[in-house]
Each structure stands twice: as C-alpha cells, then as structure tokens.
N, C-alpha and C positions, 0 to 999 in steps of 0.2 A: 487684656488678652491673656496674660499669664494666669490670672485667676480662672478665666474660662477654660483654658487648656488644662490646667491642673485639676480642676473639679471634674472635667470630662474624663480625663485619664483615670482618676481614682474610681469614678463610677463604672467605667468599662472594665477596669481590673477586677472590681467586685463581681460584676456579672460573669466574667470568665471564671473567676475563682469558685463561684457557686456551681458552675457547670462541672468543674473538676471535682468538687466535693461530692456531688451527687452521681457521678458517673457509674459507681458500683451498683446503684439501684436501678440503672437503666439497661441491665443486661438481658432481661426478659421482655416479652411483648407487653404484659400487664404493667411491668415496672416502667417501661419506656413511654407507653401511651397513657396510662391511667395512674401512675405513681403507686401501683399496688392496691388501688381502691382504698387507700388509707390516708387521705389528705384531710387535714383538719379544717374547721370552719373559717378561721382567719385567713389561711392560705387560699382556700377555695373562694371565699367572698372577694378577696383582693384580686385573685386570678380572673374571676368573672368581671369585676369592674374594670380592671386594666385592659382586658381583652376587648371590652365594650368601647372604652373611650381612648382614642389614639389621636395622632396628628390629623386624622380625617375630621374629627370633631373639633379639636382645638384650633386648627388652622383653616380647614376647608369649610365645615358647616358653620362654625361660630362666625367666620368672616362673611360668608355668603348670606346666611339667613339673618345675621345681625344687621347687615346692610339693608336687607329686603324688608324685615319686619320690625326693626328697632328693638326697644326693650321687651316687646311682646314675645321675642324669640326665647325669653327665659322659660316660657311655657313648654318649650321643647325639652329643656333640662328637667323640668318637673315631671313631664310625661315619661321621660327616660327613667326617672327614679321610681315613680309609682307603678307604671305599666311594665317597663323594661326590666326593672330589678325586683321590686316588691311582689308584683303579681306573677312574674316569671318564677320566682322561688316558691311562692305559695301554690301555684297551679302545677308546676312541673317537678319541683325539687324532689319530694318524697316519692312520687309515683315513678319518676324516671330512675331514681336510684334503685328502688325495689325491683321493677320489672327488668331493667337491663342486667342487673346482677342475677336475677332468676333465670333469664334466658341466655346468660353469658354473652351479652352483646358488648362489644368494645367500641363501636362507632355507630353513627346514625344510620348509614347504609346497612350495616349489619343488623340493626334493629328492624328496619323495614323488611329485610329478607327473612328473618326469623319470626317476627311477630305476625307476618301475613303469609308465611310459608311459601315464599316465591323468591328464588335466588336471582331471577331477572330484575326484580325491584332493587336488590342489593347492588347489582352491577350498574343499573341506570342511575341510582342515587349517587354512587361513587363518582361516576363520570360528571354528573351535574355539579357535585361539590368541587371536584378538581378544577373544572373549567371556570366556574363562576367565583371561586375564591381568588383567582389570579387578578382580576381588575381591582378587587378590594385591596389586595396586597400592594399593587402598583400605586393606588391612591395613598396608602400609608407612607410608602417610600417618598412620594412626591411632597407630602405634607412636611415630613421631618426634614427633608433636604432643603426645602424652601426656607425654613426657619434657620437651619444650620448655616446656609449660605449667608443669611443676614447677620447672624451672630459671629461668624468666624471669617467671613470673606472667602470661604473655600468654594470653588466651582461646584455647581449642582451635581454634575456627573460623578465627581469624586465622593461627594457626600453619600449618594445612593449606593455606590459600590462598597464604601466603608461600612455603612449600616448593614448591608446584606451579609458581608463576611462575618462581622462580629455576632450578629444574631445567629447565623448558621453554626458558629463555633460552640456557643453554649447550649443550643438546642441539641446538636448532634452529640455533645458530650453527656449531658444529663437528662435529656428527655423531658417528660412532664414535670417531674419533681424539681428539676432545675428551673423550669419555666415558672412553676408556682412560687418557689422561694424568691426568685428574682421579681416576680410580680408583686410580692408583698413589699419588698424594698422600694420598688418603683412606685407603688401605690402611695407609700408614705411621702415620697418626694412630690408626687402629684398633689396630695392634699395640702401640704404646706406651700407649695409653689403657686397654686391657683389663688389661694387667699392673699399671699403677698403681692401677686401681680395685680389683682383687682384693687387692692388698697393703694398701690403705687399709681395706677392709671387714674383712679378717681382723684387722688391727691394732686396729680399733675393738671387736672381740669378744675381745680378749686374746690373739690368735695363733691359729694353725691348730689346735693340740691343744685349746685351750680352746673354740674354736668347734665342733669336732667333738663334744666332750664335751657341750656344751649341746644340740646337735642330737640326740644319742643319747638324751638324757633325755626327749625329746618322744615320747609314745606315738602309735602309728598309729591309724587309724580303728577297728581292732578291739581296741585296748588293748595291742598288742604293743610291747615296748620295743626301742629301737635300730634300728628298721626303716629310719629315714631316714638313718642313717649306715652302712647295710649295703652290700654289694657290688652287689646287684641290686634293692634297694628292695622296696616292698610289692607291686608288680605287674610281675613280670618280662616277662610276655607283652605287656602293654600297652606297656611300655618298648620291646620288640622292634618293635612296630608303628610307634612313633615313629621309631626308628632307620631302619627300612626306608623310610618315607615321606620323611624329610628327607635320606636319603643316596642311595638308589637313584633318587629322583625327579630329581636333577640331570641324569641321562643322557637324560631325555626332555623336558626343558624347552627351548623354542626359544631363549630368551635366554641359556641356559648353553651349549648345543651350538654356537651361533653364534660363540662365541669361537674355536673350532677352525678355522672357515672363514677367519679373518683372520690367523692366525699365519704367520710368514715361511716356515719350512721344518722339516724333520724334526729337525734338531739343536736348534732352538728348542723343539720339543715336548718333547724329553728334559729340557732345563733347566727348562722351564715346569712339568713334572710335579713335580720336586723342590720348586721354589719354592711352588707352589700347595698342596702337601701340608703343608709346614711352616707356611704361613700359616693353613691350616684348623685344624691342631692347636692353635695358639696362640689364635686368635680364637674358634672354635667350642668348643673344649675349655674355654677360659677363661670364656665366657659361661654355659655349662651348669653348670660348677663353681661359679661365683658364684651362679647361681640356686638351687643346692642348699641354700644357707643361708637361703633366703627365709622359712622358718618361725621364724627367730629374730627376725623383725620383725612388727609388727602390720599385717595387711592391711586394705584398705578394703572394707567390706561394703556392698553395694547391694541393697536388697530381699531381705535375708536370704541373699544369695549373695556369695561372695568375688569381688571384681573382680581377676582374675588379672593384668590388664594394669597394675595399680597396684602390684604387689608389688616389682618391680625399682626403680621410682621411689621407693618408700618406703624401700628399702634405701639408695639413693644420696642421699636427702634429708638424711641425717645427716653427710655428708661436708663437708669445708671447701669454701668457695666456689670456690677455684682448681680443685679436683678436680671439682666439679660442672660448671664451665666445660669441663674436659677431657672429661667424660662427654657433655655436650651435643654437643661437636664430634665425639666418637667416633660417637655414634648418628646425628648429622647426616651424617657422612661415609658411614657404612654405608648409610643410607637413600637419600641422593641418588644414590649410585652404582647402587643397585638400581633406583630409579625411572627413572634415565636409561636403563638397559639395557632395562627393561620397555617404556617408551614408544617407544624406538627400534625394538625388535623388533616391537611391535604396528603402528606406522605403516608400517614397511618391508614387513611381511607384507600389510597391506591394499593398499598401493600396487602392489607387484610381483606379487602373486598374485591380486588381485581386479580392480583398476582397469586396470592395464596388464599383462595376462596375455599376454606375447609367446609366439608359437609357437616352440618350441625344437627344434633338431635334436640328435641324439646326436653325440658326437665322431666326426669322420671323414665325416659326412654333409654334402652340399652344401645350403646354405640356399637356398630359393626366394624370389624377390622381394626381394632385398637392397636397402637404401636407401642413398643417398649419405651421406657423412660429416656434411654440414651439417645435414641433416634429423635424422640420428641424434643429433647433439649437442643439437639443440633438444628432442628427445623426452627425452633424459637429464636436461636441466635442468628440464623440466616435471615429471618424476617426482620430482625432489628437492623442488620447490616443493610438490607434493601431499603428500609425506611430512611436510614441515614443518607443513602445515595440519592433517594428521591427528594429529600429535603434540599439538597444542592441543586437538583434539576428544577424543582419548583421555584426556588429563589432565582435561578438563572432566567427562567421565562418571565417572571415578574419584573426582573431588572430590565429586560428588553422593552417591556411596556413602559416602565417608569422613566426610562431614558428618552422615550418619545411619547409622552402622555397625550392621549387623544382628546381629552376634555378636562373640565374642572374636576377637582377632587369629589365634590358633592355628586356629580353625575356618575363618576366611576362607582361610588358606593351605592348609588341608587340602582344601577344596573345589577350589581352583585347581590345586594340584599333583596331586590325585587324578585330575581330568578330563584335564589336559594330559599328564601322564606315563603315565596309564592308556591313553590313546589312542595316544601317539607312541612311548613307550619301546621296546616290543617290535619293532614294524615297522622303526623306525629302526636299532636295534642289529643286529637279524638281517639287515636289508637291506644292511648294510655287510659282512657275513661270509658269508651263505648265499645262493647263487644260486637256491635253490628257493622263496623267498618269492613268493607270488602276489598279484595285485591284490585279489582277493576277500578274502584273509586280512587285508590292510591295512584294507579297509572294515569287516570284522568287528571288528577291534581298535578302530577309531574308535567303532563302535557300543557295544562293550563298555565302554571307558573312560569315555565321556561318559554312557552309559546308566546304569551302576551308580551313578555319582556323583549324577546328576540325580534318579533314582528314590529314592535314599536321602535326598536333601535334601527332595524333595517329600513324602516319607512322614514327615518330622519327625525325620530322623536316628536311626532305630532302631539303626543301626551308627554308632558314633562316627566323625565325618568323617575323623579321623586314621587309624583302622583301615580304614575304607572305602577311603581313598586307597591304603594299602599293598596291600589286596586287588586293587584295580584295576590297579596296576602289575604285581604278580606274576602275576595271572591273564592278562595280555595275552600272555605267552610261550606257554602251552599253546594259547591261542586262535589265534595266528598259526601255530604249528606244525601243529596238527590240521587247520585249514582249508586250509593250504598243501598238505598231503598229499592232500586230497580234491578240490581244484579245479585247473583247467587252468593249466599252467605258462606263463611268459612265453617268447617266442621266443628260442631259444638264441643266434642271432647278436646280438640286441639285448643280452642279458645279458653275453655274452662281450666285447662292445665296451665296456660299462660297467666290467667288472672288469679290463680290461687295464691300468687305471691302477696296479694293485698290482704289475705285472710290470716297471715302469720302474725 
C-alpha cells in the first residue's frame, strides 16, 4: 500500500507541476485551446493516443468484449491502430491542419460554421458536442474509479471526486499545452505498463500456450469448443461493429480531430503518423489481447448478470502489489489524459461557439468594425476565464452521471461516439476533400447521427448501442452525398477561397 500511495502521489504531483509550468502559455485563447498551434509530433501523437485510449478501453471495452469474443477481440486493437490511428492521420492530418489554419478555425463547430458559411451549424454542432461528450466523460470516471477502488480500497464515490478535482486543476492552469505534456508522460507509463501487465497475467496462467489451451477448453454459449481462442470468435459480425465504432469514430470526434489543429507543420504530421500508429498497436492491441483471457477468471455477478466492468479488475487483483500499483498508474494516466481532452474540448466549444460567437470573415476578406489591440486582448482574457469556469461546470455534470452510472461503460461510450461521430464524421471528412458538400447535407447528417442514437436509446436500445453507433457513422456518408447532389451548392468563389489553402 505504501508503494502504491507513494507512486500515485509522485505521479499526481508531476501532473500538477506541469500545469503550473505551462500556465503562462495559456493566457490567450489560441494558447489555451491549441497550444499556439506549435505542438510537436511526439506530444501531438501521444496526445492523440492517450485521448483515444482510457479506462473506457482498458476496463470497460477490454473486459466486456474480451469476455464476449475471446482472443479475437485483439482485432479491435488492430483496427484501432490501422483505421483509428494510421488512416486518421493520413486522411485528416494534413488537410485538417491546413484548412483550419487557413479559415482560422479553433474548434470543430467553428469549422462547420466557417467552411459552410452557416453560423447555425456552428451553434448546433457545439450543443451536440457538449451534450454527448458528457456520457463519455462519465464512462471514463467510472472506469478509473472501479480500478482505483480495487487497488486502494477507497470507496468509488471518493475516487470519482478526487479524479475530477485533480484533472480540473492542471487543465485550468495550463490548458492544451499542459494536457499535451502530461499526455506524453502518461503515454510512456501506458506503454511500459501494458507490456508488464500482459507478461505478468500470462505468467500467472503458465505461459501463453497454457493460457490459450485453457481458453480453448471453455465452451461457447452454444456448446461449441475452441470458439474463444479462434481467429474471429463466436460473433464475427458483432466484432466488426465494434471495430467500426471504436476505429472509424476517432475521425469524427472533436477532441481527437482537434489534435491536428495544433501540430506545427506537415513534416511533424508525417512523424506523428508513425508514432501514433505504433503507440496504438501496443496499447490498444495489448488491452484487447489481455481482455481476451477474461474467461479464465471468475467474474462478479450482480442481479444474475455479469458485471463486465469488474472483469479486468478481477484479472489484475491476482498480481503482486508492485504491479497493481503500476496498473493503477497506467489506467490513471490513460483516464486523466482523456478527461483533460474532453473537458478542454467541451469548454472551448461552449465558449467560442456559443457564448463568444465572433463574426468571421473568409481568408482575404476585409473585416468590418475591427477593434483596437487593448480591447481585443481584454476579450481574449475574458474568453479564457469563461472556459476555465465551464471546465468546472462540465466536470460537475459528468460527476453527477458518474456517481449514478446508468449502464456499462461500453454502452456509455457507444451512445457518445455514435451521436458525435454519426453527426460529424461524414460532413467533416468530405468537407475537407469535396467542394460539393452543401449546407443542407450537413444539417441532414446532424439530424441523422443524433436522431438514430437518441431514438434507439429512448426505445430501450433494440439495436445494441455499439452497433447503432457503427450504423450512424457509416450511414452519414450516403446521407451527405445524396443530399448534396439534390440541394443548392455553396457559392463557387467562397469555396475556391477556402480550398486555395491546399495549393500553397
């Protein structure tokens, strides 16, 4: 216990120290939200990866899908690395950086408003982002607190509150730069932690071959043998839905895409692509591979149902104390980085796209009614103060949900990612490449992504939230394409002015 407490105190002290160190760089809006658009490839790649993988993945998804699909759940991690990291950087990285810098966009809702010349889209997108980031944040709280309770014996409620306060402190102090620097430190802990934990769990089962042999002896729900150690598991189509949701979804999430806004230049994007992909292979692949052995341990059963969020903690509870301390730090690192990214994204969106919605001009246009530098600086400082207040507000709402979580972590994330990526993925990606995307098609995709998620939730989830999220994401592309063909196009001079950034 002394080792666990000491390591945790050192870790948290470093996180707060980074916040204090970077506070001077967070005095302006660009500094607080984007780190001055000058964050290097290593920090950006680790920020992308640590925002991607949190306790939701390590505790919630690895436990639930490892139990359901066995070793084939490792395909989810591979999909996360190839689609969610490699393709995300290749498809979005350069174009997002160039266009958002060209049109001076700081958030994803800001992008929609300026790219399509409709401030109504900006307002709608900011409301969608704020509302549906909350269940994801609650899921992260629940994941870290479940493991913290196991490792330290601290009641769940206290764990949630402590995590919320500590995350708020360093994000409020240092903004995005503090988040990125802490993400790098946390990412290193995650890399070493996941490798050490997998080695320890397999050693406890007698090695890899012995563990796989034990898993193959467990019959499936229909009595079939070896299904949990097979290549594609007992439900290949369900597995595919999870791969799509957890991999493709990153390209439509504001907190993930925002990382490309802040990176320094195109050469940094190329290096960041490689770093981020390797990170995802190790962390995501390792998490799901570890979860695949969950059936070798006795799960916690509540009201006749398996508590999926308890599976990974049950696996880790057999490890030596030093390794449990490392695991706690691993999940603490993953979760605090994701929480920081979520609360920063939510507060900046509400501040810049709802409260201070400036009238913007396209590149090359003359702005009317410009204000002097002193007044502009005061407004900038006021925006940063409002963002800091909203961070506390967002954390408080998420806390209320986390203290009374409505469902398993995986379902919380499915609802959040389904609505956000279902609404944003297609119009954002196509908006970077295709000049023919129309305003009405973006509105239609917003209605589609949020509508199908909410209707499914209100109806009692007749479609599994995971599969519903995958349908929402993929369905957005035909929605945008068909509606764009049938509705009035944007003015050609406006579109040409926006796309000229790629000719430089």
